[in-house]
C-alpha positions as CSV (number, residue, x, y, z in Angstrom):
1,M,0.4,0.2,-0.2
2,L,3.0,2.3,0.8
3,C,4.8,1.5,-2.4
4,G,1.8,2.3,-4.1
5,D,0.8,5.4,-2.3
6,G,4.7,6.5,-3.4
7,R,4.2,5.8,-6.9
8,R,1.2,8.1,-7.2
9,V,2.8,10.5,-5.2
10,S,6.1,9.7,-7.7
11,N,3.7,10.0,-11.0
12,G,1.4,13.1,-9.8
13,M,5.0,14.8,-9.5
14,Q,6.3,13.9,-12.8
15,K,3.1,15.2,-14.5
16,I,2.8,18.8,-12.2
17,K,7.0,18.4,-13.7
18,K,6.0,17.7,-17.3
19,F,3.0,20.2,-17.7
20,Y,5.6,22.6,-16.2
21,F,8.3,22.4,-18.2
22,E,5.8,21.9,-21.5
23,N,3.5,24.9,-20.8
24,L,4.3,27.0,-18.1
25,K,8.0,28.0,-18.9
26,K,7.0,28.8,-22.4
27,N,4.5,31.5,-21.0
28,S,7.6,33.9,-19.4
29,V,4.7,36.6,-18.5
30,L,2.8,33.6,-16.8
31,L,5.8,33.0,-14.8
32,I,6.8,36.1,-13.6
33,Y,3.3,36.8,-12.5
34,L,3.5,34.2,-10.6
35,I,6.9,34.9,-9.1
36,G,5.3,38.7,-8.3
37,F,2.4,36.8,-6.6
38,F,4.4,35.0,-4.2
39,T,7.1,37.3,-3.4
40,T,4.3,39.9,-2.9
41,M,2.9,37.0,-0.5
42,H,6.5,36.8,1.2
43,V,6.5,40.4,1.6
44,G,2.6,41.0,2.7
45,I,2.8,38.2,5.3
46,P,5.2,40.0,7.8
47,V,4.3,43.6,6.6
48,Y,1.4,44.6,8.7
49,I,3.2,43.3,11.8
50,N,6.3,45.1,11.5
51,S,5.7,48.0,13.5
52,P,4.0,45.8,16.1
53,F,6.6,43.3,16.1
54,L,9.2,47.1,16.7
55,S,7.2,48.5,19.3
56,A,7.3,45.5,21.6
57,Y,10.9,46.7,22.1
58,T,10.3,50.6,21.8
59,T,8.3,53.6,22.0
60,E,5.6,53.8,19.1
61,Q,7.9,57.6,18.1
62,F,10.7,55.4,17.5
63,V,9.2,52.8,15.3
64,G,8.8,55.8,12.9
65,I,12.7,56.4,13.4
66,I,13.4,53.1,12.5
67,F,11.4,53.1,9.5
68,T,13.1,56.5,8.2
69,I,16.5,54.7,9.2
70,G,15.5,52.5,6.6
71,S,14.1,54.2,4.0
72,F,17.4,56.4,3.8
73,L,19.3,52.8,3.6
74,S,16.8,51.7,1.0
75,I,17.4,54.7,-1.3
76,L,20.8,53.6,-1.2
77,G,20.6,50.3,-1.4
78,I,18.0,51.0,-5.3
79,L,21.3,52.6,-6.1
80,A,24.0,49.7,-5.4
81,A,21.0,47.4,-6.7
82,T,20.8,49.1,-10.1
83,K,24.7,48.9,-10.5
84,S,24.8,44.9,-10.0
85,I,22.1,44.5,-12.3
86,E,24.1,46.2,-14.6
87,K,27.1,44.6,-13.8
88,Y,26.2,40.8,-12.7
89,G,22.8,40.7,-14.7
90,N,19.6,40.5,-12.9
91,Y,19.3,36.8,-12.6
92,R,22.1,36.6,-10.5
93,T,21.1,39.9,-8.6
94,M,17.7,38.2,-7.5
95,L,19.3,35.8,-6.2
96,V,22.0,37.4,-4.1
97,L,19.0,39.5,-3.1
98,I,16.9,36.4,-1.6
99,S,20.1,34.9,-0.2
100,L,20.3,38.1,2.1
101,E,16.2,38.5,2.7
102,I,16.3,34.6,4.2
103,M,19.3,35.3,6.1
104,A,17.5,38.7,7.6
105,L,14.6,37.1,8.1
106,A,16.1,34.0,10.2
107,G,17.9,36.5,12.2
108,M,14.7,38.3,13.0
109,I,13.2,35.1,14.0
110,A,16.2,34.0,16.1
111,F,17.8,37.0,17.7
112,N,16.0,38.8,21.4
113,S,18.2,41.8,21.3
114,F,16.5,45.1,19.8
115,I,20.3,45.8,19.0
116,L,20.4,42.8,16.7
117,I,17.1,42.4,15.6
118,V,17.0,46.1,14.2
119,P,20.1,45.3,11.8
120,A,18.2,42.6,10.2
121,F,15.1,44.4,9.9
122,F,17.1,46.9,8.0
123,I,17.9,44.4,5.4
124,H,14.3,43.2,5.1
125,F,12.9,46.4,4.5
126,I,15.8,47.1,2.3
127,F,14.9,43.9,-0.1
128,T,10.9,45.2,-0.6
129,F,11.9,47.8,-2.4
130,I,14.9,46.7,-4.6
131,F,13.3,43.3,-5.2
132,G,10.4,45.1,-6.9
133,I,12.9,46.7,-9.8
134,N,14.1,43.2,-10.8
135,I,10.6,42.4,-11.1
136,D,10.1,44.9,-13.0
137,V,12.8,44.3,-15.6
138,L,11.6,41.1,-16.3
139,L,7.9,42.2,-16.8
140,E,8.9,45.3,-18.7
141,H,11.3,43.2,-21.0
142,H,8.2,41.0,-22.0
143,S,5.5,43.8,-22.5
144,K,4.6,45.5,-25.3
145,D,3.3,49.5,-25.0
146,E,-0.1,48.5,-26.7
147,K,-0.6,46.0,-24.2
148,T,1.2,47.2,-21.1
149,G,-2.4,48.0,-19.3
150,G,-3.5,45.1,-19.5
151,I,-0.2,43.4,-18.5
152,R,0.4,45.5,-15.6
153,G,-3.5,45.2,-14.8
154,T,-3.2,41.4,-14.4
155,F,-0.2,41.5,-12.4
156,L,-1.0,44.0,-10.2
157,T,-4.5,41.8,-9.4
158,L,-2.2,38.8,-8.9
159,N,-0.3,40.3,-6.5
160,N,-3.5,42.1,-5.3
161,F,-5.0,38.8,-4.5
162,A,-1.6,38.3,-2.3
163,W,-2.3,41.0,-0.2
164,V,-5.9,40.0,0.5
165,V,-5.5,37.1,1.6
166,V,-2.2,37.9,3.8
167,P,-4.0,39.9,6.6
168,V,-5.8,37.5,7.6
169,L,-3.0,35.4,6.9
170,A,-0.9,36.9,9.4
171,G,-3.4,37.2,11.5
172,F,-4.2,34.2,11.6
173,I,-0.7,33.0,12.6
174,V,0.2,35.7,15.3
175,K,-3.1,36.2,17.2
176,S,-0.9,34.5,20.5
177,G,1.9,37.0,19.8
178,S,4.1,34.4,18.0
179,F,5.7,37.1,15.2
180,W,8.0,34.4,14.7
181,K,5.8,32.1,13.3
182,A,4.9,34.8,10.6
183,Y,8.4,35.1,9.4
184,L,8.9,32.3,9.1
185,V,6.1,32.1,6.8
186,S,7.3,34.3,5.3
187,I,10.3,33.0,4.2
188,I,8.9,29.4,3.3
189,F,7.1,31.6,0.2
190,L,10.4,32.6,-1.1
191,I,11.2,28.9,-1.9
192,P,9.0,28.9,-5.5
193,V,10.4,32.5,-6.4
194,L,14.0,30.6,-6.3
195,F,12.4,27.3,-7.9
196,L,10.7,30.0,-10.8
197,L,13.7,31.9,-11.2
198,A,16.3,29.0,-11.0
199,S,14.0,26.8,-13.9
200,S,12.9,29.9,-16.1
201,F,15.4,32.7,-16.0
202,K,18.9,31.8,-15.5
203,N,19.3,32.9,-18.9
204,F,17.8,35.5,-19.1
205,K,19.2,38.1,-21.8
206,D,19.8,41.4,-19.8
207,P,19.0,44.7,-22.2
208,K,21.7,46.9,-22.6
209,Y,20.9,49.2,-19.2
210,K,21.2,52.4,-19.1
211,R,23.2,53.2,-16.2
212,L,22.1,55.0,-13.4
213,K,24.0,58.5,-12.7
214,F,21.6,59.6,-9.9
215,W,22.2,63.3,-10.7
216,E,21.7,62.6,-14.2
217,T,18.9,60.5,-13.7
218,L,17.2,63.3,-11.4
219,K,17.6,65.9,-14.0
220,R,16.3,63.6,-16.9
221,V,13.5,63.1,-15.2
222,R,12.8,66.6,-14.0
223,G,13.6,67.7,-17.9
224,N,10.6,65.0,-18.9
225,K,7.1,67.1,-17.5
226,N,4.9,63.2,-17.6
227,I,7.2,61.6,-15.3
228,K,8.6,64.0,-13.1
229,N,4.6,64.4,-12.5
230,I,3.6,61.1,-12.3
231,F,7.1,60.3,-9.8
232,L,5.7,62.9,-7.8
233,V,2.1,61.1,-7.8
234,G,3.7,57.8,-7.0
235,V,5.5,59.7,-4.0
236,T,2.0,61.5,-2.7
237,M,0.5,57.8,-3.1
238,R,3.0,55.9,-1.2
239,I,2.8,58.3,1.8
240,F,-0.5,57.0,2.3
241,F,0.7,53.9,2.3
242,A,3.7,53.9,4.6
243,I,1.9,55.8,7.1
244,M,-1.0,53.5,6.8
245,I,1.2,50.2,7.2
246,I,3.5,51.7,10.2
247,Y,0.7,53.1,12.2
248,T,-2.7,51.5,11.5
249,P,-1.5,48.2,12.9
250,I,-0.4,50.0,16.2
251,Y,-3.7,52.2,16.2
252,L,-5.9,49.0,15.6
253,L,-4.7,47.0,18.2
254,N,-3.6,49.5,20.9
255,H,-5.8,52.3,20.6
256,I,-9.2,50.9,19.2
257,G,-8.7,47.1,20.9
258,F,-8.9,45.0,18.0
259,S,-7.1,41.6,18.1
260,F,-4.9,40.7,15.2
261,G,-7.2,38.2,14.4
262,E,-10.1,41.0,13.7
263,M,-7.3,43.3,11.9
264,G,-7.1,41.2,9.9
265,I,-10.2,40.8,8.3
266,I,-10.8,44.4,8.2
267,L,-7.9,44.7,6.1
268,T,-8.2,41.9,4.1
269,I,-11.4,43.3,3.0
270,A,-9.8,46.6,2.6
271,M,-7.7,45.2,0.4
272,M,-10.4,43.4,-1.7
273,A,-11.0,46.9,-3.6
274,Y,-7.3,46.4,-5.2
275,L,-8.1,43.0,-6.6
276,L,-11.3,44.3,-7.5
277,L,-10.7,47.6,-9.1
278,E,-7.0,47.4,-10.7
279,Y,-7.7,44.9,-13.7
280,P,-10.3,46.7,-15.1
281,L,-8.4,49.9,-14.5
282,G,-6.0,48.7,-16.6
283,K,-8.1,47.8,-19.5
284,I,-10.0,51.1,-19.3
285,A,-6.9,53.1,-19.6
286,D,-6.2,51.1,-23.0
287,T,-8.9,51.5,-24.5
288,K,-11.4,54.0,-22.7
289,F,-10.4,56.8,-20.7
290,G,-7.3,58.4,-19.8
291,E,-4.7,58.0,-16.6
292,K,-5.4,61.6,-15.9
293,E,-9.2,61.4,-14.5
294,I,-8.8,58.2,-13.2
295,L,-5.9,59.6,-11.3
296,I,-7.4,62.8,-10.2
297,A,-10.7,60.9,-9.1
298,G,-8.5,58.3,-6.6
299,F,-7.0,61.4,-4.8
300,I,-10.0,62.6,-4.4
301,I,-11.8,59.7,-2.8
302,L,-8.7,58.8,-1.0
303,S,-8.2,62.3,0.7
304,A,-12.0,62.2,1.6
305,T,-11.9,58.2,3.0
306,T,-9.0,59.2,4.9
307,I,-9.9,62.0,7.0
308,T,-12.6,60.0,8.1
309,V,-10.6,57.8,9.7
310,S,-9.9,60.1,12.7
311,F,-13.6,60.7,13.6
312,I,-14.5,56.5,13.6
313,T,-14.3,56.0,17.5
314,G,-16.3,52.6,17.7
315,T,-14.8,49.5,17.7
316,S,-17.5,48.1,15.1
317,L,-15.6,45.0,12.8
318,I,-17.9,46.2,10.0
319,L,-17.5,50.4,10.3
320,W,-14.1,50.0,10.0
321,A,-13.8,46.9,7.4
322,V,-16.1,49.7,5.1
323,I,-14.2,52.9,5.7
324,M,-10.7,50.9,5.3
325,F,-12.0,49.9,1.7
326,A,-13.0,53.1,0.8
327,T,-9.8,54.1,1.1
328,R,-8.4,51.6,-0.9
329,V,-10.7,51.9,-3.5
330,G,-8.9,55.6,-4.0
331,A,-5.4,54.0,-3.9
332,A,-6.3,51.6,-6.0
333,M,-7.0,54.1,-9.0
334,I,-4.1,55.9,-8.2
335,E,-1.7,52.6,-8.2
336,S,-3.0,51.3,-11.0
337,M,-3.2,54.1,-13.3
338,S,0.4,55.8,-12.3
339,E,2.1,51.9,-13.0
340,T,0.0,51.7,-16.1
341,Y,1.2,55.5,-17.2
342,F,5.1,55.0,-16.1
343,F,5.5,51.5,-18.0
344,K,4.0,53.2,-20.9
345,K,6.5,56.1,-21.1
346,T,9.6,53.5,-20.8
347,D,11.0,50.2,-21.8
348,S,13.1,47.7,-20.3
349,S,16.2,49.3,-20.8
350,D,15.3,52.2,-18.8
351,A,16.7,50.7,-15.7
352,D,17.5,54.3,-14.4
353,V,14.7,55.6,-14.9
354,L,12.8,52.3,-13.3
355,S,15.2,52.3,-10.5
356,F,14.4,55.6,-9.9
357,F,10.9,55.6,-10.1
358,R,10.6,52.8,-7.4
359,T,12.8,55.4,-5.1
360,A,9.2,57.3,-4.6
361,G,8.5,54.3,-1.7
362,P,11.7,55.1,0.3
363,I,11.7,58.4,-0.1
364,A,7.6,58.3,0.8
365,Y,9.0,55.9,4.0
366,L,11.5,58.6,4.7
367,I,9.2,61.4,4.6
368,A,6.1,60.0,6.1
369,P,7.5,58.5,9.3
370,T,9.6,61.4,9.9
371,L,6.4,64.0,9.5
372,G,4.7,61.0,11.8
373,S,7.4,61.2,14.5
374,I,7.0,64.9,14.8
375,F,3.5,65.3,14.7
376,L,3.1,62.7,17.7
377,I,4.9,64.7,19.6
378,F,2.4,67.3,19.5
379,F,-1.1,65.6,18.7
380,D,-2.8,62.3,19.1
381,L,-1.6,59.0,17.2
382,K,-5.6,59.6,15.2
383,Y,-5.5,62.5,14.2
384,I,-2.2,61.3,11.6
385,F,-5.3,60.3,9.5
386,L,-6.6,63.7,9.1
387,A,-3.3,65.3,8.1
388,T,-2.6,62.2,5.7
389,G,-5.7,63.1,4.1
390,I,-5.1,66.6,3.6
391,I,-1.8,66.2,2.0
392,M,-3.5,63.7,-0.4
393,L,-4.7,66.5,-2.1
394,I,-1.6,67.8,-3.3
395,G,-1.5,64.7,-5.7
396,I,-4.3,66.3,-7.6
397,K,-2.2,68.9,-8.7
398,F,0.7,66.5,-10.1
399,A,-1.8,63.7,-11.8
400,F,-3.6,67.1,-13.8
401,S,-0.4,68.1,-14.8
402,I,0.5,64.9,-17.2
403,K,-0.4,64.6,-20.1
404,D,-2.7,61.5,-20.9
405,T,-1.5,58.5,-23.5
406,N,-5.2,58.1,-25.1
């Protein structure tokens, strides 16, 4: 019986292997979708527990300072990673980054000293920004301009499916306060990423990259009105993301009184907005409306709903889920259109501009926790959402300044 079961398992694995090499491996875009999905699962599992994890060792204000330092290091990391991609290739750079990430998370699991945990967190935090550049290079290499909206929309939708799953999964994992389990699960999700890379992209032919010279690239971006303003749209949007990722878990857990499990449910419902909206918005941007109109509407919705968060005091899970979902409706509109617009204006050889575009995340994380730490000296945490909503109105100006691709 055991031998028979063993043969059936072996046959099943052989069929899966045959299906992969005969079908999936030929579809590079689909494989990149899978890499993006598993990477998002990897990053997403700890993203909403990092600040509660760090706050167990220090104050809420100092958590913001840790994120600020990590953001500065991430900008330096992006510059270094771009040089590595140019010199050693995208594939080798991805393998090195994954190895460093596994060691960093293992350190966060094993260490009990705050002095050791913080450097490990910095490496993990830097990875979350850099690895997106590597995936961008792969995906942009296999995208055609006329299909960019659909491809990017599908890519974002699959990633957003992961973002829908991870909050409730992370909440379930750490509901007993076992943070280390979440970081272990995060490591496990890197295994399929390694397999897909090693089996399908080992011979990836790197395009001729434009070398990233920061000041020259900055000058190039500033000289292109559309790229400059879509970059500023990205920075503004990511300030919202940074505030929500750093301070929402602390606020919901320590101030409102939700459990990890309840917070996971709220955030999972909120993330449904990305899953429902980003793919159809990408198709609409390809065929009907321009990106500008959707971006402006997104910022209006995001501003109004984020301001509302400051004035909710009850513990109704449904009410919190609805308002968090509403904020993500605006964010989904902005994210989908900013990604689509940017990648219509660039190609895979523009590694310098791609990397510069990805500095929007670290720059936002540099701005948001710095302002947040100062803000919390004078105001209660709940009003940080009011301030964030007001800041989002700035994005309307940047969105209005771009020229539609349609």
